[in-house]
C-alpha positions as CSV (number, residue, x, y, z in Angstrom):
1,M,49.4,131.4,142.6
2,S,51.1,133.1,139.7
3,S,53.1,135.4,142.0
4,K,54.3,132.4,143.9
5,T,55.5,130.7,140.8
6,N,57.3,133.8,139.6
7,K,59.1,134.0,143.0
8,D,60.2,130.3,142.8
9,I,61.6,130.9,139.3
10,S,63.5,134.0,140.4
11,T,65.0,132.1,143.4
12,N,66.2,129.3,141.1
13,N,67.8,131.7,138.7
14,T,69.6,133.4,141.5
15,K,71.0,130.1,142.8
16,S,72.1,129.2,139.3
17,V,73.9,132.5,138.8
18,R,75.7,132.0,142.2
19,V,76.8,128.5,141.3
20,L,78.1,129.6,137.9
21,S,79.8,132.6,139.5
22,L,81.6,130.4,142.0
23,G,82.8,128.2,139.2
24,V,84.2,131.1,137.2
25,L,85.9,132.5,140.3
26,G,87.4,129.0,141.0
27,V,88.9,128.9,137.5
28,V,90.4,132.4,137.8
29,G,91.8,131.6,141.3
30,S,93.4,128.3,140.1
31,T,95.1,130.1,137.2
32,F,96.3,132.8,139.5
33,M,97.8,130.4,142.1
34,T,99.5,128.3,139.4
35,T,101.2,131.4,138.0
36,I,102.1,133.1,141.2
37,A,103.2,130.1,143.3
38,P,104.5,127.2,141.1
39,P,106.4,125.6,144.0
40,V,103.1,124.9,145.6
41,F,101.8,123.0,142.6
42,S,104.9,121.2,141.4
43,S,108.1,119.5,142.7
44,S,111.4,119.6,140.9
45,T,115.0,118.5,141.2
46,T,118.2,119.9,139.6
47,R,120.2,116.9,140.5
48,A,119.5,115.2,137.2
49,V,121.8,114.4,134.2
50,T,121.3,112.9,130.8
51,N,122.9,109.5,130.4
52,A,123.0,106.5,128.1
53,P,124.4,103.0,128.1
54,V,127.9,102.7,126.7
55,V,128.5,100.3,123.7
56,S,132.0,99.2,123.1
57,I,133.2,99.2,119.4
58,T,135.8,96.4,119.1
59,S,138.3,95.4,116.5
60,P,137.1,92.5,114.2
61,I,140.7,91.5,113.4
62,G,144.2,91.7,114.8
63,G,146.6,94.1,113.3
64,R,147.9,97.7,113.3
65,V,145.7,100.8,113.5
66,V,146.6,102.9,110.4
67,E,143.8,105.5,110.5
68,V,141.5,107.0,113.2
69,N,138.6,109.4,112.4
70,T,137.8,111.5,115.5
71,G,136.0,114.2,113.6
72,G,132.6,112.5,113.7
73,D,132.3,112.4,109.9
74,G,129.6,109.7,109.3
75,N,130.9,109.1,105.7
76,L,134.4,108.0,106.9
77,P,135.1,104.8,108.9
78,L,135.9,105.3,112.6
79,A,139.1,103.3,112.4
80,T,141.1,101.3,109.9
81,I,143.1,98.2,110.9
82,E,145.6,96.4,108.6
83,N,147.3,93.1,109.1
84,D,150.2,91.9,107.0
85,R,150.7,88.6,108.8
86,V,147.8,86.7,107.4
87,D,148.5,83.0,106.6
88,R,148.0,82.5,102.9
89,S,149.2,78.9,102.6
90,T,145.7,77.6,102.0
91,L,145.1,80.0,99.1
92,I,148.5,79.2,97.6
93,G,147.7,75.4,97.7
94,L,144.4,76.0,96.1
95,T,146.0,78.1,93.4
96,I,148.6,75.5,92.6
97,E,146.1,72.7,92.4
98,L,143.8,74.9,90.3
99,T,146.7,75.8,87.9
100,S,147.6,72.1,87.5
101,L,144.0,71.1,86.7
102,Q,143.6,73.9,84.2
103,N,146.7,72.7,82.4
104,D,145.4,69.1,82.4
105,L,142.1,70.4,81.1
106,A,143.8,72.2,78.3
107,L,145.6,69.0,77.3
108,K,142.4,67.0,77.4
109,Q,140.6,69.6,75.3
110,S,143.4,69.5,72.7
111,I,143.3,65.7,72.5
112,H,139.5,65.9,72.2
113,A,139.9,68.4,69.3
114,D,142.4,66.0,67.6
115,Y,139.9,63.2,67.9
116,L,137.2,65.3,66.3
117,R,139.5,66.1,63.4
118,R,140.5,62.5,63.0
119,I,136.9,61.3,63.0
120,A,136.0,64.0,60.4
121,D,138.9,62.8,58.1
122,L,137.9,59.2,58.4
123,E,134.3,59.9,57.7
124,R,135.2,61.9,54.6
125,D,137.3,59.0,53.3
126,L,134.6,56.6,54.1
127,N,132.0,58.7,52.3
128,R,134.1,58.9,49.2
129,Q,134.7,55.2,49.0
130,Q,131.0,54.5,49.8
131,A,130.0,56.8,46.9
132,A,132.3,54.9,44.6
133,I,130.8,51.6,45.6
134,I,127.3,52.9,45.2
135,I,128.1,54.0,41.6
136,R,129.7,50.7,40.7
137,S,126.9,48.7,42.2
138,D,124.4,50.8,40.4
139,N,126.2,50.1,37.1
140,D,126.4,46.4,37.8
141,L,122.7,46.4,38.6
142,R,121.7,48.1,35.3
143,N,124.0,45.7,33.4
144,A,122.3,42.7,35.1
145,Q,118.9,44.0,34.3
146,A,119.9,44.4,30.7
147,H,121.3,40.9,30.6
148,L,118.1,39.6,32.1
149,E,116.1,41.3,29.4
150,I,118.4,39.7,26.7
151,V,118.2,36.3,28.3
152,S,114.4,36.5,28.5
153,L,114.0,37.4,24.8
154,S,116.5,34.7,23.7
155,S,115.0,32.1,25.9
156,A,111.6,32.9,24.6
157,N,112.7,32.4,20.9
158,E,114.5,29.1,21.8
159,K,111.5,27.8,23.7
160,N,109.2,28.6,20.8
161,A,111.4,26.7,18.4
162,A,111.8,23.8,20.7
163,E,108.1,23.5,21.5
164,R,107.3,23.6,17.7
165,K,109.8,20.9,16.9
166,L,108.6,18.8,19.8
167,G,105.1,19.0,18.5
168,L,106.2,17.8,15.0
169,V,108.2,15.0,16.6
170,K,105.2,13.8,18.5
171,K,103.1,13.8,15.3
172,G,105.8,11.8,13.5
173,V,106.4,14.5,10.9
174,I,110.1,14.7,11.6
175,A,112.5,12.5,13.5
176,G,113.9,13.7,16.8
177,N,114.5,13.1,20.5
178,R,111.7,14.2,22.7
179,D,113.9,14.3,25.9
180,E,116.5,16.5,24.3
181,L,113.8,19.0,23.3
182,A,112.3,19.0,26.8
183,N,115.7,19.6,28.3
184,T,116.2,22.5,26.0
185,L,113.0,24.1,27.3
186,R,114.1,23.6,30.9
187,L,117.5,25.1,30.1
188,E,116.0,28.3,28.8
189,D,113.9,28.7,31.9
190,T,117.0,28.2,34.1
191,K,118.8,30.9,32.2
192,I,116.0,33.3,33.0
193,V,116.0,32.4,36.7
194,A,119.8,32.8,36.9
195,A,119.7,36.3,35.3
196,R,116.9,37.3,37.6
197,L,118.8,36.2,40.7
198,R,121.8,38.2,39.5
199,V,119.7,41.3,39.3
200,E,118.3,40.7,42.8
201,M,121.7,40.2,44.3
202,L,123.1,43.4,42.8
203,S,120.1,45.3,43.9
204,A,120.7,44.1,47.5
205,D,124.3,45.1,47.3
206,L,123.4,48.6,46.1
207,G,121.0,49.0,49.1
208,N,123.6,47.8,51.6
209,A,126.1,50.3,50.1
210,R,123.7,53.1,50.4
211,S,123.0,52.1,54.1
212,G,126.7,51.8,54.9
213,I,126.7,48.0,55.2
214,F,129.8,46.6,53.6
215,V,130.1,42.8,53.1
216,G,132.7,40.8,51.4
217,G,136.4,40.8,50.7
218,E,136.2,43.5,48.1
219,Q,134.8,45.9,50.8
220,Q,137.3,45.1,53.6
221,S,138.9,48.5,53.4
222,L,135.5,50.1,54.1
223,Q,135.0,47.8,57.0
224,D,138.4,48.8,58.4
225,L,137.5,52.5,58.1
226,Q,134.2,52.0,60.0
227,R,136.0,50.1,62.8
228,E,138.6,52.8,63.2
229,I,135.9,55.5,63.3
230,R,134.1,53.6,66.1
231,N,137.4,53.3,68.1
232,V,138.2,57.0,67.8
233,K,134.7,57.9,68.9
234,A,135.0,55.7,71.9
235,D,138.3,57.4,72.8
236,R,136.6,60.8,72.3
237,S,133.8,59.9,74.7
238,Q,136.3,58.9,77.3
239,I,138.1,62.2,76.9
240,S,134.8,64.1,77.2
241,I,134.0,62.3,80.5
242,Q,137.5,63.2,81.8
243,T,137.1,66.8,80.7
244,A,133.8,67.2,82.5
245,T,135.3,65.7,85.7
246,I,138.2,68.1,85.6
247,Q,136.0,71.1,84.8
248,A,133.7,70.2,87.8
249,R,136.8,70.1,90.1
250,I,138.1,73.4,88.7
251,D,134.7,75.1,89.4
252,Q,134.9,73.7,93.0
253,L,138.4,75.0,93.5
254,K,137.5,78.4,92.1
255,A,134.7,78.7,94.6
256,L,137.0,77.7,97.5
257,A,139.7,80.1,96.3
258,K,137.2,82.9,96.0
259,A,136.0,82.3,99.6
260,E,139.6,82.1,100.8
261,E,140.4,85.4,99.1
262,E,137.4,87.1,100.7
263,R,138.4,85.7,104.1
264,I,142.0,87.0,103.6
265,A,140.7,90.4,102.5
266,K,138.6,90.7,105.7
267,L,141.7,89.7,107.7
268,V,144.1,92.0,105.9
269,R,142.1,95.2,106.2
270,A,139.0,96.1,108.2
271,D,137.1,99.4,108.3
272,V,135.2,99.9,111.6
273,A,132.2,102.1,111.4
274,I,129.7,103.4,114.0
275,S,125.9,102.9,113.8
276,T,123.8,105.8,112.5
277,Q,121.7,105.5,115.7
278,A,124.7,105.8,118.0
279,K,126.9,108.7,118.9
280,L,130.7,108.6,119.4
281,F,131.5,109.0,123.1
282,K,135.2,108.2,123.5
283,T,138.0,107.1,121.2
284,V,140.5,104.6,122.5
285,A,142.4,103.5,119.4
286,Q,145.6,105.3,118.4
287,V,147.4,105.3,115.0
288,G,150.2,102.8,114.9
289,K,148.9,100.8,117.9
290,Q,148.9,97.0,117.6
291,V,145.5,95.5,118.5
292,S,144.1,92.1,118.7
293,G,140.6,90.8,117.7
294,G,138.1,92.0,120.2
295,D,140.1,94.9,121.6
296,T,138.1,98.1,122.2
297,L,138.7,100.8,119.7
298,A,136.1,103.3,120.8
299,E,133.0,103.7,122.9
300,S,129.6,105.0,121.7
301,V,126.2,105.7,123.3
302,S,122.9,104.5,121.8
303,C,120.7,107.5,121.4
304,A,117.6,105.2,121.2
305,D,118.4,104.1,124.8
306,A,119.3,107.6,126.2
307,F,117.5,108.6,129.4
308,V,117.7,111.1,132.3
309,V,118.7,109.9,135.7
310,A,117.3,112.2,138.4
311,I,117.5,112.1,142.2
312,F,114.3,112.5,144.3
313,S,113.7,112.1,148.0
314,E,111.5,109.4,149.2
315,R,108.9,111.9,150.1
316,Q,109.0,113.3,146.5
317,A,109.0,109.9,145.1
318,Q,105.6,109.2,146.7
319,S,104.1,111.3,144.0
320,L,105.9,109.4,141.2
321,S,104.8,106.1,139.6
322,L,105.9,104.1,136.6
323,G,104.6,105.9,133.5
324,A,104.2,109.2,135.3
325,S,104.6,112.3,133.2
326,V,107.4,114.8,134.0
327,T,109.0,117.8,132.4
328,V,112.7,118.0,131.6
329,E,114.5,121.2,130.7
330,A,118.0,122.5,130.5
331,D,119.7,125.9,129.9
332,G,120.8,125.1,126.4
333,W,117.5,123.7,125.2
334,D,115.1,125.8,123.3
335,S,112.0,124.2,124.9
336,P,111.2,121.7,127.7
337,V,110.8,118.0,126.9
338,L,108.1,115.7,128.2
339,G,109.3,112.4,129.7
340,R,108.0,109.3,131.4
341,V,109.2,107.6,134.5
342,E,110.5,104.1,133.6
343,R,112.1,103.0,136.8
344,L,112.6,104.0,140.5
345,V,115.8,102.4,141.8
346,P,117.3,103.0,145.2
347,K,121.1,103.1,145.4
348,T,122.4,99.8,146.8
349,T,126.1,100.0,146.2
350,E,128.9,102.5,146.1
351,R,130.5,101.0,143.0
352,V,130.6,103.2,139.9
353,D,128.6,101.6,137.1
354,L,130.9,101.6,134.1
355,D,128.0,100.5,131.8
356,Y,126.8,104.1,131.5
357,A,128.5,107.1,129.9
358,V,128.2,109.3,133.0
359,P,128.5,108.2,136.6
360,F,125.2,108.6,138.5
361,P,125.1,111.6,140.8
362,P,125.7,110.7,144.5
363,T,122.6,110.3,146.7
364,E,122.0,111.0,150.3
365,R,119.9,109.1,152.8
366,R,116.3,108.5,151.9
367,E,116.9,109.3,148.2
368,L,116.5,107.2,145.1
369,Y,117.1,107.4,141.3
370,A,114.4,107.9,138.8
371,F,115.0,106.8,135.2
372,I,113.2,109.1,132.8
373,A,112.9,108.3,129.0
374,P,111.4,110.6,126.4
375,D,107.7,110.4,126.0
376,E,107.1,108.3,122.9
377,A,103.9,110.3,122.0
378,H,105.9,113.6,121.8
379,S,109.4,112.4,120.9
380,D,111.1,113.1,117.6
381,N,114.7,113.4,116.4
382,G,115.2,116.7,118.2
383,V,114.1,115.2,121.6
384,V,116.3,112.1,121.1
385,N,119.3,114.3,120.3
386,K,118.7,116.3,123.4
387,F,118.6,113.2,125.6
388,C,121.6,111.8,123.6
389,G,123.8,114.8,124.8
390,V,125.1,112.8,127.8
391,G,126.4,114.7,130.7
392,T,124.0,117.6,130.4
393,W,122.6,118.7,133.8
394,V,118.8,119.2,133.6
395,T,115.9,120.1,135.8
396,V,113.1,117.6,136.2
397,S,109.7,118.9,137.3
398,M,106.7,116.9,138.3
399,P,103.2,118.0,139.4
400,K,102.2,117.3,143.0
401,T,99.6,114.7,143.7
402,W,97.0,117.1,145.0
403,V,97.4,119.3,141.9
404,V,96.7,116.3,139.6
405,W,93.7,115.3,141.8
406,T,92.4,118.9,141.7
407,R,92.8,119.2,138.0
408,R,90.9,115.9,137.5
409,Q,88.1,117.0,139.9
410,F,87.9,120.4,138.2
411,D,87.6,118.8,134.8
412,N,84.8,116.6,136.0
413,T,83.1,119.6,137.6
414,S,83.5,121.6,134.4
415,S,81.8,118.9,132.5
416,A,79.0,118.8,135.0
417,L,78.7,122.6,134.7
418,A,78.5,122.3,131.0
419,G,75.5,120.0,131.3
420,Y,73.8,122.2,133.8
421,A,74.4,125.2,131.6
422,G,72.6,123.4,128.8
423,Q,69.7,122.6,131.1
424,L,69.5,126.2,132.3
425,R,69.5,127.4,128.7
426,Q,66.5,125.2,127.9
427,H,64.8,126.3,131.1
428,L,65.2,130.0,130.2
429,A,64.2,129.4,126.6
430,A,60.9,128.0,127.9
431,F,59.9,131.5,129.0
432,T,61.2,133.3,125.9
433,D,60.9,133.0,122.1
434,A,64.4,131.5,121.8
435,P,64.6,128.1,120.1
436,V,65.1,125.1,122.4
437,A,68.4,123.1,121.8
438,G,67.8,119.9,119.9
439,P,69.2,116.4,120.9
440,S,72.4,116.9,118.9
441,E,73.0,120.4,120.3
442,Q,72.4,119.1,123.8
443,A,74.8,116.2,123.3
444,R,77.4,118.6,122.0
445,I,77.0,120.8,125.1
446,T,77.3,117.9,127.6
447,R,80.4,116.5,125.8
448,V,82.6,119.6,125.5
449,S,86.1,119.9,126.8
450,P,86.8,121.6,130.2
451,R,87.8,124.8,128.4
452,G,84.5,124.6,126.4
453,A,82.6,124.0,129.6
454,R,84.0,127.2,131.1
455,L,83.1,129.2,128.0
456,A,79.6,127.7,128.1
457,A,79.2,128.5,131.8
458,N,80.4,132.1,131.3
459,T,78.0,132.6,128.3
460,T,75.1,131.3,130.3
461,L,76.0,133.5,133.3
462,A,76.2,136.5,131.0
463,V,72.7,135.8,129.6
464,A,71.3,135.3,133.0
465,M,72.8,138.6,134.3
466,K,71.5,140.8,131.4
467,P,68.9,143.5,132.3
468,D,66.5,141.7,129.9
469,N,65.9,139.2,132.8
470,T,63.3,141.5,134.2
471,S,61.4,141.4,130.9
472,I,61.9,137.6,130.8
473,Q,60.4,137.2,134.3
474,A,57.6,139.6,133.4
475,K,56.8,137.6,130.3
476,A,56.9,134.5,132.3
477,L,54.3,136.0,134.7
């Protein structure tokens, strides 16, 4: 029974070695055939040229060309146009109106300043007279207060004497008229009331003078000053309103004049430049030439839209599809460039398409155009500059369909071989002391790249073909 098991294991190992050997021979043979016979594996065409759409650079204004830069210096404008026939009547009218308003504003401001000075003079005069009236009213008030004090004392003495005499008369001690003595008492009280009223009136006049309220004929001059000050202030307010209105109109005219100056500056001189993403293709403008707005000064090509137009036969085009990868190379390039097929267009007219920098190469029967753009995943400034060199004849190569299919099948087979190699390694390790691959190691083996799969297969094959296999088999027995 043990001998039969040993024989089965030896047979399985022999089959595994044969399968792996065939895989290795297939890899070597594929590499040899790709190197020795490339026409068998790829299809190419030399009828291909770099091209790009033409963008016209036009003149923004009409005028005379005074300068043309054909040296390709990006710091200098491509062309300079000057126009000395620009209509400036609108700007002249705005300038005249602006000057007139500025003169009117200066006059109004001068009048306003005169009003301010007049008001200041009147207010100083009023303040002086008001101060004088306040001093006089204050003196009159103190005089009235002193008179009130005198009247109060005198009346008190007179009233005491009259009351004493009236008492004696009533007792019959002396003869006298009672009514006369009573009138004397009332007279003294009236004197005190009159003096007190005089004090109150002068106190009110002093308060009015301090508040700027002037009443009576004696203060008519102060009333006239106040009236004149009010009139001048009203005139000043009116002038201020007029000044603000004129200033607003001046600001509006200045904005209009500035906009008109900028418009004229753009019409008088214009510098025409080329975009940084474009390349000068052809210059049309000439120094001294009269041009109109919209006339073409030069033509440029957009490097961002550059492409290769290649001619393929309908049989070759069967291997192409939108997005298919191709290789583009030229004699002056340091390395090939990867591209992608964007369009497949048959030629439908004999008319030359002037929208592109280079005419498309002529086609024969059963041929079509392939538009190829740089592969975005591998494109950089160098690749864009190569494609932007319009008119360069290039060679476009594409792999044949069966090669693509074979490579895909070989990659799948290599992945399967990698998994089988891992299983074989575990199978051999079961009869030796070698450690068994863990789950992570097994996952790494089954997920290797095709190149890693080939290395794994070769390693396993070498282990299986070692002379130690005899000892392994003996140990298994």
